[in-house]
C-alpha positions as a Markdown table, in Angstrom:
| # | Residue | x | y | z |
|---|---|---|---|---|
| 1 | Met | 0.2 | 0.1 | 0.2 |
| 2 | Pro | 1.7 | 3.3 | -0.8 |
| 3 | Leu | 2.5 | 6.2 | 1.9 |
| 4 | Pro | -0.3 | 8.8 | 1.8 |
| 5 | Trp | 1.8 | 11.5 | 0.3 |
| 6 | Tyr | 2.2 | 9.0 | -2.8 |
| 7 | Asp | -1.2 | 9.0 | -3.6 |
| 8 | Ile | -2.6 | 12.5 | -4.8 |
| 9 | Thr | -5.9 | 13.1 | -5.5 |
| 10 | Ile | -7.1 | 16.1 | -7.8 |
| 11 | Ser | -10.5 | 17.0 | -8.2 |
| 12 | Lys | -11.2 | 19.8 | -10.5 |
| 13 | Glu | -14.9 | 21.0 | -11.8 |
| 14 | Phe | -15.5 | 22.5 | -15.3 |
| 15 | Trp | -18.0 | 23.9 | -17.0 |
| 16 | His | -18.7 | 21.6 | -20.2 |
| 17 | Gly | -22.0 | 22.2 | -22.5 |
| 18 | Gly | -23.9 | 23.2 | -19.4 |
| 19 | Ile | -23.2 | 20.1 | -17.6 |
| 20 | Ile | -20.8 | 20.4 | -14.5 |
| 21 | Arg | -18.6 | 18.0 | -14.7 |
| 22 | Thr | -16.0 | 16.6 | -11.7 |
| 23 | Met | -12.7 | 15.1 | -13.2 |
| 24 | Asn | -10.5 | 12.9 | -10.5 |
| 25 | Arg | -7.0 | 12.5 | -11.8 |
| 26 | Arg | -4.6 | 10.3 | -9.8 |
| 27 | Phe | -0.9 | 10.9 | -10.3 |
| 28 | Ser | 1.1 | 7.8 | -9.9 |
| 29 | Cys | 4.6 | 7.4 | -8.2 |
| 30 | Ala | 6.4 | 8.0 | -11.0 |
| 31 | Ala | 4.6 | 11.3 | -11.7 |
| 32 | Val | 5.6 | 12.4 | -7.7 |
| 33 | Ala | 9.1 | 11.6 | -8.4 |
| 34 | Leu | 9.4 | 13.6 | -12.0 |
| 35 | Leu | 8.2 | 16.1 | -9.7 |
| 36 | Leu | 10.7 | 15.7 | -6.7 |
| 37 | Cys | 13.5 | 15.3 | -9.2 |
| 38 | Ala | 12.6 | 18.8 | -10.9 |
| 39 | Ala | 12.8 | 20.1 | -7.3 |
| 40 | Phe | 16.2 | 18.6 | -6.7 |
| 41 | Leu | 17.6 | 20.1 | -9.6 |
| 42 | Leu | 15.8 | 23.5 | -9.3 |
| 43 | Ser | 17.4 | 23.9 | -5.8 |
| 44 | Phe | 20.8 | 23.9 | -7.3 |
| 45 | Ala | 19.6 | 27.1 | -9.4 |
| 46 | Pro | 20.4 | 29.7 | -6.9 |
| 47 | Asp | 21.3 | 33.0 | -8.7 |
| 48 | Ser | 22.5 | 31.7 | -11.7 |
| 49 | Ala | 19.3 | 30.2 | -13.2 |
| 50 | Leu | 18.6 | 32.5 | -16.0 |
| 51 | Ala | 17.1 | 32.1 | -19.5 |
| 52 | Trp | 20.4 | 32.9 | -22.1 |
| 53 | Lys | 22.0 | 31.4 | -25.1 |
| 54 | Pro | 25.4 | 30.2 | -24.4 |
| 55 | Asp | 28.4 | 31.6 | -25.8 |
| 56 | Ala | 30.1 | 29.5 | -29.1 |
| 57 | Val | 33.5 | 28.7 | -27.5 |
| 58 | Thr | 37.2 | 27.7 | -29.5 |
| 59 | Tyr | 38.4 | 25.1 | -27.2 |
| 60 | Ala | 42.1 | 25.0 | -26.6 |
| 61 | Asn | 41.9 | 21.4 | -25.4 |
| 62 | Ala | 39.0 | 19.5 | -27.3 |
| 63 | Asp | 40.0 | 16.1 | -25.5 |
| 64 | Pro | 36.7 | 15.6 | -22.7 |
| 65 | Glu | 39.0 | 12.8 | -21.2 |
| 66 | Arg | 41.9 | 14.7 | -20.6 |
| 67 | Tyr | 41.1 | 16.7 | -17.7 |
| 68 | Thr | 39.1 | 16.1 | -14.2 |
| 69 | Ile | 38.2 | 19.0 | -11.7 |
| 70 | Val | 38.1 | 18.2 | -8.3 |
| 71 | Val | 36.3 | 20.9 | -6.5 |
| 72 | Asp | 37.3 | 20.8 | -2.5 |
| 73 | Leu | 34.6 | 22.3 | -0.6 |
| 74 | Val | 36.7 | 21.8 | 3.0 |
| 75 | Asn | 39.8 | 23.8 | 1.7 |
| 76 | Lys | 37.9 | 25.8 | -1.0 |
| 77 | Val | 40.3 | 24.6 | -3.5 |
| 78 | Val | 39.8 | 23.5 | -7.5 |
| 79 | Thr | 42.2 | 21.0 | -8.5 |
| 80 | Val | 42.5 | 20.1 | -12.4 |
| 81 | Tyr | 44.2 | 16.6 | -12.9 |
| 82 | Glu | 45.6 | 15.8 | -16.1 |
| 83 | Arg | 45.4 | 12.1 | -17.4 |
| 84 | Glu | 48.3 | 9.8 | -18.2 |
| 85 | Gly | 47.4 | 6.3 | -19.9 |
| 86 | Asp | 44.5 | 5.0 | -17.6 |
| 87 | Asp | 45.4 | 7.2 | -14.3 |
| 88 | Pro | 43.0 | 10.3 | -14.7 |
| 89 | Tyr | 45.0 | 11.7 | -11.7 |
| 90 | Ala | 48.5 | 11.7 | -12.9 |
| 91 | Ser | 50.0 | 15.2 | -12.7 |
| 92 | Ile | 48.1 | 18.7 | -11.6 |
| 93 | Ala | 47.6 | 20.9 | -14.7 |
| 94 | Leu | 45.8 | 23.9 | -12.3 |
| 95 | Gln | 45.3 | 23.9 | -8.9 |
| 96 | Ala | 43.6 | 27.2 | -7.1 |
| 97 | Ile | 41.6 | 29.1 | -4.4 |
| 98 | Cys | 37.7 | 29.1 | -4.8 |
| 99 | Thr | 35.0 | 30.8 | -3.1 |
| 100 | Ile | 32.0 | 28.0 | -2.4 |
| 101 | Gly | 28.4 | 28.4 | -1.5 |
| 102 | Ala | 27.4 | 30.2 | 1.9 |
| 103 | Lys | 25.8 | 28.1 | 4.6 |
| 104 | Gly | 22.1 | 27.4 | 4.2 |
| 105 | Lys | 19.8 | 24.6 | 2.4 |
| 106 | Ser | 19.4 | 27.5 | -0.6 |
| 107 | Thr | 23.2 | 28.4 | -1.1 |
| 108 | Glu | 25.5 | 25.5 | -0.3 |
| 109 | Thr | 27.9 | 24.1 | -3.6 |
| 110 | Pro | 26.1 | 20.3 | -3.9 |
| 111 | Thr | 28.2 | 17.5 | -3.9 |
| 112 | Gly | 28.2 | 14.9 | -6.2 |
| 113 | Thr | 29.8 | 14.0 | -9.5 |
| 114 | Trp | 28.6 | 15.5 | -13.0 |
| 115 | Arg | 29.9 | 16.4 | -16.7 |
| 116 | Leu | 30.6 | 19.7 | -18.3 |
| 117 | Asn | 27.8 | 20.6 | -20.7 |
| 118 | Thr | 27.5 | 23.4 | -23.7 |
| 119 | Leu | 26.3 | 26.2 | -21.1 |
| 120 | Arg | 29.1 | 29.1 | -21.0 |
| 121 | Arg | 29.0 | 32.5 | -20.9 |
| 122 | Arg | 31.9 | 34.9 | -21.4 |
| 123 | Phe | 30.6 | 37.5 | -19.5 |
| 124 | Gly | 27.0 | 36.5 | -17.8 |
| 125 | Tyr | 24.7 | 39.2 | -15.8 |
| 126 | Phe | 23.2 | 38.6 | -12.3 |
| 127 | Ser | 19.7 | 39.8 | -12.8 |
| 128 | Lys | 19.0 | 39.4 | -9.3 |
| 129 | Tyr | 21.9 | 40.8 | -7.9 |
| 130 | Asp | 22.8 | 43.3 | -10.7 |
| 131 | Cys | 26.4 | 42.3 | -10.9 |
| 132 | Tyr | 28.5 | 40.2 | -13.5 |
| 133 | Ala | 31.3 | 37.7 | -13.6 |
| 134 | Gln | 33.3 | 36.5 | -16.4 |
| 135 | Tyr | 33.6 | 32.9 | -17.9 |
| 136 | Trp | 30.8 | 31.4 | -16.9 |
| 137 | Val | 30.8 | 27.1 | -17.1 |
| 138 | Asn | 28.2 | 25.0 | -16.1 |
| 139 | Val | 28.5 | 22.3 | -13.8 |
| 140 | Val | 24.6 | 21.3 | -12.7 |
| 141 | Gly | 21.5 | 23.0 | -12.5 |
| 142 | Gly | 22.2 | 27.0 | -11.9 |
| 143 | Ile | 25.9 | 26.1 | -10.4 |
| 144 | Tyr | 28.5 | 27.3 | -12.6 |
| 145 | Phe | 32.1 | 28.0 | -12.2 |
| 146 | His | 33.1 | 31.6 | -12.7 |
| 147 | Ser | 35.1 | 34.8 | -12.0 |
| 148 | Ile | 34.8 | 36.7 | -9.4 |
| 149 | Leu | 32.2 | 39.3 | -9.6 |
| 150 | Tyr | 32.0 | 42.8 | -11.6 |
| 151 | Thr | 29.7 | 45.8 | -11.4 |
| 152 | Lys | 29.7 | 46.2 | -15.0 |
| 153 | Pro | 30.7 | 44.0 | -18.0 |
| 154 | Ala | 34.4 | 45.5 | -18.5 |
| 155 | Glu | 37.7 | 44.6 | -17.3 |
| 156 | Gly | 38.7 | 46.2 | -14.4 |
| 157 | Tyr | 35.0 | 46.7 | -12.2 |
| 158 | Phe | 35.6 | 43.5 | -9.9 |
| 159 | Thr | 34.4 | 43.9 | -6.5 |
| 160 | Arg | 36.7 | 44.0 | -3.7 |
| 161 | Thr | 34.3 | 42.0 | -1.9 |
| 162 | Ser | 34.5 | 38.8 | -4.1 |
| 163 | Phe | 38.1 | 39.7 | -4.4 |
| 164 | Asn | 38.8 | 39.2 | -0.4 |
| 165 | Ala | 36.2 | 36.2 | 0.0 |
| 166 | Leu | 38.6 | 33.9 | -2.0 |
| 167 | Gly | 39.0 | 31.0 | 0.4 |
| 168 | Thr | 35.4 | 31.1 | 1.8 |
| 169 | Ala | 32.4 | 29.9 | 1.6 |
| 170 | Ala | 30.5 | 33.3 | 0.6 |
| 171 | Ser | 28.5 | 32.6 | -2.6 |
| 172 | His | 25.1 | 31.7 | -3.4 |
| 173 | Gly | 26.2 | 28.0 | -5.1 |
| 174 | Cys | 28.4 | 29.0 | -7.4 |
| 175 | Ile | 32.3 | 28.2 | -7.7 |
| 176 | Arg | 34.0 | 31.4 | -7.7 |
| 177 | Leu | 37.8 | 32.0 | -8.8 |
| 178 | Leu | 40.5 | 34.2 | -10.0 |
| 179 | Val | 39.8 | 35.7 | -14.1 |
| 180 | Glu | 43.0 | 33.7 | -15.2 |
| 181 | Asp | 42.3 | 30.3 | -12.9 |
| 182 | Val | 38.4 | 30.2 | -14.5 |
| 183 | Arg | 39.6 | 31.2 | -17.8 |
| 184 | Trp | 42.1 | 28.3 | -18.1 |
| 185 | Ile | 38.5 | 26.0 | -17.0 |
| 186 | Tyr | 36.7 | 27.6 | -19.8 |
| 187 | Tyr | 38.9 | 26.8 | -22.6 |
| 188 | Asn | 40.8 | 24.0 | -21.6 |
| 189 | Cys | 37.8 | 21.9 | -20.0 |
| 190 | Pro | 35.3 | 21.2 | -22.7 |
| 191 | Pro | 31.7 | 19.7 | -22.3 |
| 192 | Gly | 31.8 | 16.2 | -21.3 |
| 193 | Thr | 35.0 | 16.8 | -18.7 |
| 194 | Arg | 34.4 | 15.2 | -15.4 |
| 195 | Val | 33.4 | 17.2 | -12.4 |
| 196 | Val | 33.9 | 15.7 | -8.7 |
| 197 | Val | 32.3 | 18.3 | -6.3 |
| 198 | Thr | 33.5 | 16.7 | -2.3 |
| 199 | Asp | 33.2 | 18.1 | 1.2 |
| 200 | Ser | 35.5 | 14.7 | 2.3 |
| 201 | Glu | 38.9 | 15.9 | 2.0 |
| 202 | Pro | 41.2 | 16.0 | 4.7 |
| 203 | Glu | 41.7 | 20.2 | 6.0 |
| 204 | Asp | 44.9 | 21.4 | 4.6 |
| 205 | Pro | 45.4 | 24.7 | 5.5 |
| 206 | Glu | 48.8 | 24.9 | 4.4 |
| 207 | Leu | 47.5 | 24.4 | 1.1 |
| 208 | Thr | 44.9 | 27.1 | 1.3 |
| 209 | Ala | 47.3 | 29.5 | 2.6 |
| 210 | Ser | 49.8 | 28.9 | -0.2 |
| 211 | Leu | 47.1 | 29.7 | -2.8 |
| 212 | Lys | 45.7 | 32.9 | -1.8 |
| 213 | Pro | 46.4 | 36.0 | -3.4 |
| 214 | Lys | 49.8 | 37.3 | -2.0 |
| 215 | Phe | 48.2 | 40.5 | -3.2 |
| 216 | Ser | 45.4 | 42.9 | -1.9 |
| 217 | Ala | 42.4 | 43.6 | -4.8 |
| 218 | Ser | 44.0 | 47.1 | -5.4 |
| 219 | Gln | 46.6 | 45.8 | -6.7 |
| 220 | Tyr | 45.3 | 43.4 | -9.0 |
| 221 | Arg | 45.4 | 43.4 | -12.5 |
| 222 | Pro | 43.8 | 40.2 | -14.5 |
| 223 | Glu | 46.1 | 38.9 | -17.0 |
| 224 | Pro | 45.0 | 39.8 | -20.7 |
| 225 | Asp | 43.2 | 36.6 | -22.5 |
| 226 | Thr | 45.6 | 35.0 | -25.0 |
| 227 | Tyr | 42.9 | 32.3 | -26.2 |
| 228 | Glu | 40.7 | 35.2 | -27.5 |
| 229 | Ala | 43.9 | 37.1 | -29.1 |
| 230 | Ala | 45.2 | 34.2 | -30.5 |
| 231 | Asn | 41.7 | 33.7 | -32.2 |
| 232 | Leu | 42.3 | 29.8 | -32.0 |
| 233 | Pro | 40.8 | 27.7 | -35.3 |
| 234 | Leu | 38.5 | 24.9 | -34.9 |
| 235 | Pro | 40.4 | 22.0 | -33.0 |
| 236 | Arg | 41.4 | 18.9 | -35.0 |
| 237 | Gly | 41.5 | 15.1 | -34.1 |
| 238 | Val | 42.7 | 12.0 | -35.7 |
| 239 | Ala | 40.8 | 8.6 | -36.1 |
| 240 | Arg | 43.0 | 6.3 | -34.2 |
| 241 | Arg | 41.7 | 3.4 | -35.8 |
| 242 | Gly | 38.8 | 2.7 | -38.6 |
| 243 | Ser | 35.6 | 4.3 | -37.3 |
| 244 | Val | 32.2 | 5.0 | -38.2 |
| 245 | Leu | 30.0 | 8.6 | -38.2 |
| 246 | Thr | 26.8 | 8.2 | -36.7 |
| 247 | Asp | 24.1 | 10.7 | -36.4 |
| 248 | Ala | 22.3 | 11.6 | -33.1 |
| 249 | Lys | 19.7 | 7.9 | -33.4 |
| 250 | Gly | 23.2 | 5.7 | -34.1 |
| 251 | Asn | 22.0 | 6.0 | -38.0 |
| 252 | Phe | 25.5 | 5.4 | -40.4 |
| 253 | Val | 26.5 | 8.7 | -41.9 |
| 254 | Asp | 30.1 | 7.8 | -43.4 |
| 255 | Thr | 33.3 | 5.9 | -42.6 |
| 256 | Val | 36.0 | 7.1 | -41.1 |
| 257 | Asp | 39.5 | 6.0 | -42.2 |
| 258 | Lys | 42.2 | 5.6 | -39.3 |
| 259 | Gly | 44.5 | 8.4 | -39.6 |
| 260 | Glu | 41.9 | 10.6 | -41.6 |
| 261 | Tyr | 41.7 | 14.2 | -40.1 |
| 262 | Phe | 39.0 | 15.9 | -39.1 |
| 263 | Asp | 37.6 | 19.1 | -37.2 |
| 264 | Ile | 36.0 | 18.5 | -34.2 |
| 265 | Leu | 32.5 | 20.7 | -33.7 |
| 266 | Leu | 31.6 | 20.0 | -30.3 |
| 267 | Ser | 33.2 | 17.8 | -27.5 |
| 268 | Gly | 31.4 | 15.4 | -25.8 |
| 269 | Tyr | 30.9 | 12.2 | -23.6 |
| 270 | Pro | 31.2 | 9.5 | -24.5 |
| 271 | Lys | 31.0 | 10.9 | -28.2 |
| 272 | Ser | 32.2 | 14.5 | -30.0 |
| 273 | Thr | 30.6 | 15.9 | -32.9 |
| 274 | Val | 33.1 | 16.1 | -35.5 |
| 275 | Arg | 33.2 | 17.1 | -39.3 |
| 276 | Leu | 35.0 | 15.1 | -42.1 |
| 277 | Ser | 37.1 | 16.9 | -44.7 |
| 278 | Ser | 34.2 | 15.6 | -47.1 |
| 279 | Gly | 31.9 | 17.8 | -44.9 |
| 280 | Ala | 30.1 | 14.6 | -43.5 |
| 281 | Thr | 29.0 | 15.7 | -39.9 |
| 282 | Gly | 28.1 | 13.1 | -37.0 |
| 283 | Leu | 28.8 | 11.5 | -34.1 |
| 284 | Leu | 32.3 | 9.9 | -32.9 |
| 285 | Glu | 33.4 | 7.6 | -30.5 |
| 286 | Asn | 36.2 | 9.9 | -28.1 |
| 287 | Asp | 38.3 | 6.8 | -27.5 |
| 288 | Arg | 38.8 | 6.8 | -31.4 |
| 289 | Ile | 40.0 | 10.1 | -31.7 |
| 290 | Leu | 43.3 | 11.4 | -30.9 |
| 291 | Phe | 42.5 | 15.4 | -30.1 |
| 292 | Leu | 45.4 | 17.3 | -31.0 |
| 293 | Asp | 46.4 | 20.1 | -28.7 |
| 294 | Asn | 44.9 | 23.7 | -30.0 |
| 295 | Ser | 46.2 | 25.7 | -27.2 |
| 296 | Pro | 48.1 | 29.3 | -28.5 |
| 297 | Gly | 51.0 | 27.8 | -27.0 |
| 298 | Ser | 51.7 | 24.1 | -26.2 |
| 299 | Ser | 51.6 | 21.4 | -23.4 |
| 300 | Ala | 55.7 | 21.4 | -23.2 |
| 301 | His | 57.0 | 23.9 | -21.1 |
| 302 | Val | 61.1 | 24.7 | -20.4 |
| 303 | Ile | 63.2 | 26.8 | -18.2 |
| 304 | Ala | 63.7 | 30.4 | -19.5 |
| 305 | Ala | 66.5 | 31.2 | -17.7 |
| 306 | Asp | 68.3 | 29.5 | -14.8 |
| 307 | Ala | 65.7 | 29.2 | -12.0 |
| 308 | Glu | 66.0 | 28.3 | -8.6 |
| 309 | Val | 63.9 | 25.5 | -7.1 |
| 310 | Tyr | 62.1 | 26.0 | -3.7 |
| 311 | Glu | 61.0 | 23.6 | -1.2 |
| 312 | Lys | 58.2 | 26.3 | -0.7 |
| 313 | Pro | 56.5 | 29.2 | -2.8 |
| 314 | Ser | 58.6 | 31.6 | -1.2 |
| 315 | Thr | 62.2 | 33.2 | -2.5 |
| 316 | Lys | 62.6 | 34.0 | 1.1 |
| 317 | Leu | 63.8 | 30.3 | 1.8 |
| 318 | Glu | 67.2 | 28.8 | 0.5 |
| 319 | Pro | 66.6 | 26.9 | -2.8 |
| 320 | Val | 67.5 | 23.1 | -2.9 |
| 321 | Ala | 68.2 | 22.8 | -6.4 |
| 322 | Thr | 68.8 | 25.1 | -9.9 |
| 323 | Leu | 67.3 | 24.1 | -13.1 |
| 324 | Leu | 69.1 | 25.3 | -16.0 |
| 325 | Glu | 68.0 | 27.4 | -19.1 |
| 326 | Gly | 66.1 | 25.2 | -21.6 |
| 327 | Thr | 65.2 | 22.3 | -18.8 |
| 328 | Glu | 61.9 | 21.0 | -20.1 |
| 329 | Val | 59.7 | 21.0 | -16.6 |
| 330 | Arg | 56.1 | 19.4 | -16.2 |
| 331 | Ile | 53.9 | 21.9 | -14.0 |
| 332 | Leu | 52.4 | 19.9 | -10.9 |
| 333 | Gly | 50.3 | 23.0 | -9.8 |
| 334 | Ser | 50.3 | 26.9 | -9.8 |
| 335 | Thr | 50.2 | 29.9 | -7.2 |
| 336 | Val | 49.9 | 33.5 | -8.2 |
| 337 | Tyr | 53.5 | 33.5 | -8.5 |
| 338 | Phe | 54.9 | 30.0 | -8.6 |
| 339 | His | 54.9 | 27.1 | -10.7 |
| 340 | Arg | 55.3 | 23.4 | -8.8 |
| 341 | Val | 57.3 | 21.4 | -11.5 |
| 342 | Lys | 59.4 | 18.6 | -11.7 |
| 343 | Ala | 62.3 | 17.8 | -13.8 |
| 344 | Ser | 65.5 | 15.6 | -14.0 |
| 345 | Gly | 64.3 | 14.0 | -10.4 |
| 346 | Thr | 63.7 | 17.6 | -8.8 |
| 347 | Glu | 60.9 | 18.9 | -7.7 |
| 348 | Gly | 59.5 | 21.9 | -5.9 |
| 349 | Tyr | 58.3 | 25.7 | -6.8 |
| 350 | Val | 60.4 | 28.0 | -9.3 |
| 351 | Leu | 59.2 | 31.5 | -10.2 |
| 352 | Lys | 56.4 | 31.7 | -12.9 |
| 353 | Ser | 58.6 | 34.4 | -14.7 |
| 354 | Arg | 61.3 | 31.8 | -15.4 |
| 355 | Val | 58.8 | 29.1 | -17.0 |
| 356 | Arg | 57.8 | 29.6 | -20.2 |
| 357 | Ala | 55.8 | 27.7 | -23.0 |
| 358 | Arg | 57.5 | 26.0 | -26.1 |
| 359 | Asn | 55.5 | 25.7 | -28.9 |
| 360 | Gln | 55.2 | 21.9 | -30.1 |
| 361 | Ser | 53.4 | 20.5 | -33.0 |
| 362 | Leu | 53.1 | 16.9 | -33.6 |
| 363 | Ser | 55.2 | 15.9 | -36.6 |
| 364 | Pro | 53.3 | 13.5 | -39.3 |
| 365 | Glu | 55.7 | 10.4 | -38.1 |
| 366 | Glu | 54.6 | 10.8 | -34.1 |
| 367 | Ile | 50.9 | 10.8 | -34.7 |
| 368 | Glu | 51.5 | 7.7 | -37.0 |
| 369 | Ser | 53.0 | 6.1 | -33.5 |
| 370 | Met | 50.1 | 7.0 | -31.5 |
| 371 | Leu | 47.4 | 5.4 | -34.0 |
| 372 | Asp | 46.2 | 2.3 | -32.8 |
| 373 | Ala | 48.9 | -0.7 | -34.5 |
| 374 | Asp | 46.8 | -3.7 | -34.5 |
| 375 | Glu | 45.9 | -4.8 | -38.1 |
| 376 | Asp | 42.0 | -5.1 | -37.0 |
| 377 | Ser | 42.2 | -1.3 | -36.5 |
| 378 | Asp | 41.9 | -0.7 | -40.5 |
| 379 | Lys | 38.6 | -2.9 | -40.4 |
| 380 | Ile | 35.5 | -0.8 | -39.9 |
| 381 | Thr | 32.3 | -3.0 | -39.0 |
| 382 | Phe | 29.1 | -0.6 | -38.5 |
| 383 | Pro | 25.2 | -1.9 | -38.2 |
| 384 | Val | 22.7 | -1.3 | -41.1 |
| 385 | Val | 19.1 | -1.6 | -40.9 |
| 386 | Arg | 17.8 | -3.3 | -44.3 |
| 387 | Val | 15.0 | -4.4 | -46.4 |
| 388 | Lys | 15.3 | -8.1 | -46.0 |
| 389 | Ser | 12.0 | -8.9 | -47.8 |
| 390 | Glu | 11.7 | -9.3 | -51.6 |
| 391 | Ser | 9.5 | -6.0 | -51.3 |
| 392 | Ala | 8.5 | -3.6 | -48.9 |
| 393 | Tyr | 6.2 | -0.9 | -49.0 |
| 394 | Leu | 6.7 | 2.5 | -47.3 |
| 395 | Tyr | 3.5 | 4.6 | -46.1 |
| 396 | Glu | 3.1 | 7.9 | -45.1 |
| 397 | Arg | 1.6 | 7.2 | -41.9 |
| 398 | Ala | 2.2 | 3.9 | -39.4 |
| 399 | Ser | -0.7 | 1.7 | -40.5 |
| 400 | Thr | -1.2 | -0.3 | -43.9 |
| 401 | Arg | -4.8 | 1.4 | -44.3 |
| 402 | Tyr | -3.1 | 3.9 | -46.0 |
| 403 | Glu | -2.0 | 3.6 | -49.6 |
| 404 | Pro | 1.8 | 3.2 | -50.1 |
| 405 | Ile | 4.3 | 5.9 | -51.2 |
| 406 | Ala | 7.1 | 3.8 | -52.5 |
| 407 | Arg | 8.3 | 0.2 | -52.5 |
| 408 | Phe | 11.9 | -1.1 | -52.2 |
| 409 | Gly | 13.9 | -4.4 | -52.9 |
| 410 | Arg | 15.7 | -6.5 | -51.0 |
| 411 | Gly | 19.0 | -5.2 | -50.2 |
| 412 | Thr | 18.1 | -1.3 | -49.3 |
| 413 | Asp | 19.7 | 0.3 | -46.6 |
| 414 | Leu | 17.6 | 2.8 | -44.0 |
| 415 | Thr | 18.3 | 5.5 | -42.1 |
| 416 | Val | 15.8 | 5.1 | -39.1 |
| 417 | Leu | 14.3 | 8.1 | -37.5 |
| 418 | Gly | 12.3 | 6.5 | -35.2 |
| 419 | Ser | 9.3 | 3.0 | -34.5 |
| 420 | Thr | 6.4 | 2.4 | -33.1 |
| 421 | Gln | 5.6 | -1.1 | -32.3 |
| 422 | Asn | 5.0 | -2.4 | -35.4 |
| 423 | Phe | 6.7 | 0.2 | -38.1 |
| 424 | Tyr | 9.9 | 1.7 | -38.5 |
| 425 | Gln | 10.5 | 5.7 | -39.7 |
| 426 | Val | 12.9 | 5.6 | -42.2 |
| 427 | Ile | 14.8 | 7.6 | -44.7 |
| 428 | Ala | 14.9 | 5.3 | -48.3 |
| 429 | Gly | 15.8 | 7.2 | -50.8 |
| 430 | Lys | 14.2 | 10.3 | -51.6 |
| 431 | Tyr | 11.2 | 9.2 | -49.4 |
| 432 | Thr | 10.3 | 9.3 | -45.5 |
| 433 | Gly | 7.9 | 7.3 | -44.4 |
| 434 | Tyr | 7.1 | 4.3 | -42.3 |
| 435 | Ile | 7.9 | 0.5 | -43.2 |
| 436 | Leu | 7.0 | -2.8 | -41.6 |
| 437 | Lys | 9.7 | -3.9 | -39.1 |
| 438 | Arg | 9.3 | -7.4 | -40.2 |
| 439 | Asp | 10.3 | -6.2 | -43.4 |
| 440 | Cys | 13.7 | -5.4 | -41.8 |
| 441 | His | 16.5 | -6.5 | -40.5 |
| 442 | Thr | 19.8 | -5.4 | -39.2 |
| 443 | Val | 23.2 | -6.4 | -40.6 |
| 444 | Asn | 27.2 | -5.8 | -39.9 |
| 445 | Val | 29.2 | -4.3 | -42.6 |
| 446 | Thr | 32.8 | -4.7 | -42.8 |
| 447 | Arg | 34.9 | -2.5 | -45.0 |
| 448 | Gln | 38.9 | -2.0 | -45.1 |
| 449 | Asn | 40.5 | 1.0 | -44.5 |
| 450 | Gly | 40.3 | 3.3 | -47.5 |
| 451 | Gln | 36.8 | 1.7 | -48.5 |
| 452 | Lys | 34.1 | 3.9 | -48.7 |
| 453 | Tyr | 30.2 | 3.0 | -48.5 |
| 454 | Ser | 27.5 | 4.3 | -50.0 |
| 455 | Phe | 23.6 | 3.5 | -49.2 |
| 456 | Lys | 22.5 | 1.1 | -51.3 |
| 457 | Val | 18.8 | 1.8 | -52.4 |
| 458 | Tyr | 16.6 | -0.8 | -55.0 |
| 459 | Glu | 13.4 | 1.5 | -55.7 |
| 460 | Leu | 10.8 | -1.0 | -57.2 |
| 461 | Asp | 7.5 | 0.1 | -59.2 |
| 462 | Leu | 4.8 | 0.6 | -56.8 |
| 463 | Asp | 1.9 | -1.0 | -59.2 |
| 464 | Leu | 3.4 | -4.3 | -59.7 |
| 465 | Glu | 2.5 | -6.0 | -56.4 |
| 466 | Ser | -0.8 | -5.4 | -54.2 |
| 467 | Pro | 0.4 | -4.2 | -50.5 |
| 468 | Pro | -0.8 | -6.0 | -47.4 |
| 469 | Glu | -3.7 | -5.1 | -45.7 |
| 470 | Asp | -2.6 | -6.4 | -42.1 |
| 471 | Gly | 0.1 | -4.5 | -40.1 |
| 472 | Glu | -1.8 | -1.5 | -37.7 |
């Protein structure tokens, strides 16, 4: 027997043809569950749940599996980890102080794991509070990463209050960062990037203190946006193995050869939208894509001038080592003035001014070595829905009571748009309509790398055979 609050009856009286009728509508548990889910998501929508159109973003990194973002609510720290092989937490690409949601049911930042979506805004407006923020990146519902707050949508108009609140719980649920830090997330963590918001990390006051700005709000001058200035092209990718491009419903669009280059139009998880050189556009599985770097610089960093290495981010300490000019380093994390680096067996902090990016583009030989090496990767296998009967009729509606609009022979390939109990809604040649499921089957087609596949259509004379009379 259901709980009383699950069993809701709504009585509504209305006038119809001079007669007052009473209609009782009984909502099921499922309906109530949907309402509860909606209320749960709306609870994540404090000050940012506004109707607006997302801005288009050209990403410096289009690989949604490259980074994992961890928001530590205990220490008010955002850490972006970079994947290496099967380890998504291999190294730290970015670490920054943040402001999280203030205490209270409607303002606390929720814990959980999500994937970033396409909702982004270069400079967004909070109408309820008459203020702005840069680089909105949606996490879930009304929860965003964004910069400290602004009184005007222009550089230089950030509020000192929001700057000084970094490292505290003071927002309406969103995660605020310095401009440079959230800008990096905006361009380098595309839709599909995993975000983990946790309140189970141990307290680390030294970490929080090391990441807090060492300058006042009046001294803060956000660095210019080098991504916008670079006017980045569309990110590119290469097929790791022979693959197939599909539409949103899983229908075949085109084959993709191993080693074939393409534009990445929109990152996602587990598939991204790509455009081939032929102009064909569709979805491709991420694990079949070698995502190419699209940043203004590169992921390689070298010491620009001999640099002293410190155990902690302070020049007041004695250096523990010296890295020579030209030494390649890996950046494990960053504070306001220092990078934490690892190189040649040495790990510690060096001044940011001593590190520079080195442009690094992969050669064709390097790309070739990164593609799948097994012979099977040259084969492309994909499913196609095909007519199996000697002939099959296409109807304008999902019923054989209507006159057929076309007839197709065995072997005709179909693009499935939807289905009913007995029919597929399909595209067959130049026609769109309904075809009986019993006249179709799914076959696996295999092609070698370099062999393109075109849909086969065998249209028959409509008047040579009478259509069936059953198949509602």
